[in-house]
N, C-alpha and C positions, 0 to 999 in steps of 0.2 A: 424287709424280705431278704433273703439270701440270693444273690445271682446266681444261676445255674452256669455251671462251667461248661463249655461247648463239648458236645460228645466226641470221645475219641474215635478215631478211624478204626473200623474193624481191621483193616489192613495192616499187618505188622511188617516192618522194615527188616528186609533179610541183612543181617550182620555177614559182612564179608568174612570169612575165615582168615585168620592170621596165617603169614605164610610160615611154612615149617621150616625148622632150620636146615640149613645145607642143600635146601633145593635149589637146582641151578635154574638161570635164566633160560627162556625157551630155546635160544640160538644155540646153548649149548647142550640142550637134550636131543639134537641130532644126532643119528647113529652115523657111523663112517660111510655107509652107502650114500647117505643124503648130501653128505660133505663133499663127498668127490663128485656127486652129481651137480651141484650148485659150482663147485670149482670148474668142472667142465663147461657149463654154461658162461663162466664169465671168461674162460680163456678163449670159447667160440666167439663171444662179442668183441673181445679186444681185436682177435684175427681178422674178423670183418669189419670192423671199423679201420683198422690198418690198410686193408686191401682196397677199401673202398676210397681212402684218402690217397693211396697211391695211384690209382686209375684216374681220380680227378686230377690232381695237383703234378703227378709226375710222369704219367704216361701220355707221350705226343705222338704215338703212330697207332692207328687201329688196326684190327686184326685184318680188315679189307686190304690193308696196304703193304702187309707184310710180303718181301719178295720172295723168301725162301720157305717151302714146304716141304721139301724133301732132303734127306740126309746123304743123297747120292750127289747133289750139287757141288761143283767144286767153282772156285773163285777164279780160275786161269783155265781157259780151253784155247790151246793153239790151233791155228786153221791148217788142216791137212793140205788143201789145195794150194794152188800158185797164187802169185801176189799180183796186185796192180802195178805195172812200171811206171816210174815217174821220178822227177827230180829230187823230191821229198816224199818220206812215208805220210800216208794218210790216215788221221785217227778221227773217229767220231764218238762222242759221248752223250748218250741218251739219260735225260733224268725221267725216270718211271714214276708212277703213282701220282702224277699231279690231279691238285683238284680238291684234296682234302684240308691243307692248311694255306691259307691265304698269303700271309707274311712271307712264309719262306720260299713260297712260289714266285711272290713278287721279287724277292731277293735274288733267286737265282736268275730271274729273267734280266735283271739290271746289270749282271757280270758281263762284262766285255769279251765274251768268249761265244765262240760259234757252237752252242750246244744245240741238240736236240730234245724236243719235249714231247712225252708220252701222257696223255691224259686218261685218266678213269672216265667212262661215259655218263655217269649218273652222280659224280661226287658234286658237293654243294658248291664248291668255287672253280668248276671246270671252265663255265661259259666265260668268266671275265678273264680267267688268266688265258685261256686259249685265245681270246680275241687279242689280248695285249702280246701274246707271243707271234700271232700273226702280224700284227703292226709293226713288230720288230723285225720282221721276216726271219722268224726261226723255223726250223723244220719242225713239223707237228705230225704226231701219229696218235691213232686210237690204241689205248692200251686196253685191248679186247681180254674181259676175265673169262679163262677158260677153266674146264673142269681138272683138279687136281688130284692126286691119289690120296687117298685118306678123307674120311668123315670130318675129321676135326678142323679142316680147312674149309673156309667159307670164300669163294671168289669173289662174290658181293654182286649188286644187282647189274643185270646186262649179260650175266655169263651165259657160255654155251656149253651144253653137256653131250657126252657120245651118247645118250639115249635120244638126242633130239633128233628131228626129221628136218629135211632141207628146207621145207617152209617155215618151220620154227627159227631155223639158222637164220634164213633170209629175212623175215620179219625183225628179228632181236638185231642183226647186223646194221640193217637200216635204220633203226631206232638208235642204235649207239653211234652211227656216223652222223645223224642229225646232231646230236648232243656235242660233237666234235668237228663242225663243218669243215674245217680247213686242213683236215688229216691228209697228207699225201701216202701214207702208209699204216700198217698195222703191225703191232708186235704183242706178244701174249703177257697177259698178268696170269701168274700160277700156271696152270695147264700141264702139269706132268702127265696126268693121263690122257688127256685130249691129245697132246702132242705124239702120243705114242700108237694113236688109233687110226689105222690108214682110212677107214671110211670116213670118219667124221674130219679128218684133215681133209681128205680129198673134196668132201663136199664144202669146206670152208673155203679152201683155195680155189674152187670153181667160182665162188662168190667174188673173191678178192680180185681174180682176173677180170669179171665182169665190170667191176668198179675201176679197173685200172689202177689199182693200188698195188704196192710191194709188200711184202712180209719179211719181218725180222725175227727171226727164233730166239728168243729170250734164253732158251737152252737151259730150262728148268729142272730138265731130266737129261741125264747122260745116254739115255737111250730115245731121244727125241727124233722122229723122221719128218719134223716140219721143213727143214730146209732142203732135204732130199727131195721131198715130193712136191715143193714148191719149184723145183727146177723140172720135174717131171711134168709140171702143168703150165709151164713157161712163165711162171709168176716171178718176176724180180725178187731176188731173195738175199740173205746174208744171215750171219747169226752172230751172237753175242761171244766175245773171247774173255772179258774179266769182268768180274762183280768187283766194284771199287769198295763198295762200304758194307761187304758180309760181316766184317766188324766195324762198328760206329766210333773210330777213334781217328782224330786227325792225322796223327803221324801214319797210321797203316793206310789211309785212303791216300794221302801223299806218295807211299811206296808203291801202293797199287797203280797210281797214275803213272809213275815211272816204269813200272811193268809193262804198263800199256804201250808205253812210247817205245820200250825196248822191243815189245814183240812186233809193232809195226816196221822196226828197222830190219826185223827178222825176215817178215814176210810181206812188206810193203804197205801193209795195211792193217788196222785192228779197230774192234768195235768194243766200248767199256759201257758198263750201264751202272748209274747210280740212283739214289733216292733223295727225295727231299727232307733229308737230315740236316739239323744244325751243324754237325760236324762236317757232312760232305759240302756244305756251302762254304764253310771256313776254310776247308783243305783247298778248294778250287779257288777261293778269292787269294789265299797266302801262298799257296805253291802251284797253282793249276797254270797259271801262265808261263811261270818260268820253266816248269816241267814240260810243257807241251809246246814250248818255243822252238824246240828242234823240229816239230814233226807239222804239217799242214792240218790243222784242226778244221774239220768241215761237217756239214750235215749228214747224217747217216744216208739219206737219199743219195748221195753221190757214191757211196760204197756197194750199192746192191746190185747186183750181176743175174 
């Protein structure tokens, strides 16, 4: 008997149609609009990755730490009033924005210079650095965040705003001072809007007076009324004359230190403000002692009136 062959499947295989001659690959069939669209996405991806890498690896100063938020800030402001008599001109250098970078804070504290240190109240390293500054006998201030002009600037946690009430100011200032327990005075972080507002400044100065602290006007606005109102409220006060590191270059900072010393010779005293930048540390280490040797470098609490 003949063996029956297995039944063929009723389903027939679909033959793939041969490629037509001259047919382009799919990626070449895109029209010009699609090509531009994908090119834009590629550029956006490259830009985003580059920006992310910059922020992670090269950016060392957070927005909350930026000292300048206004275009009318000058690096040099002479004191129009009289000067303190003495055998040697007096200079104070405040290092602002401390608490965000531990190592540079320790490096600045290790310098053999009588610097004053102003701490942001809720920065991650404020507590250990503030404790070390106290143990070294340095002058300590609360770097009180105040409302700036312009919504693009964030003064950070613990800030006071012109819309706040006296009770709100009292509660927030108390919390901030607990975070910087050895502060003998206060200076403002940002605050170009707040220091121009007489109601807000009046209420803050009343609280500062109750705490028996002094107020240093960082002078972030050329129309600040902070120091003038402090005198009206009989709060010991002074203001910043020179920003040392508005340009973060060691040579520039050394020149600013020289300007600070020269100003002290003209009016008897001067106050400079710097920040925890590597360039500021290097300048203070390499030229600070020499440049400031002709003046009496003191804690800023010695210059309030």
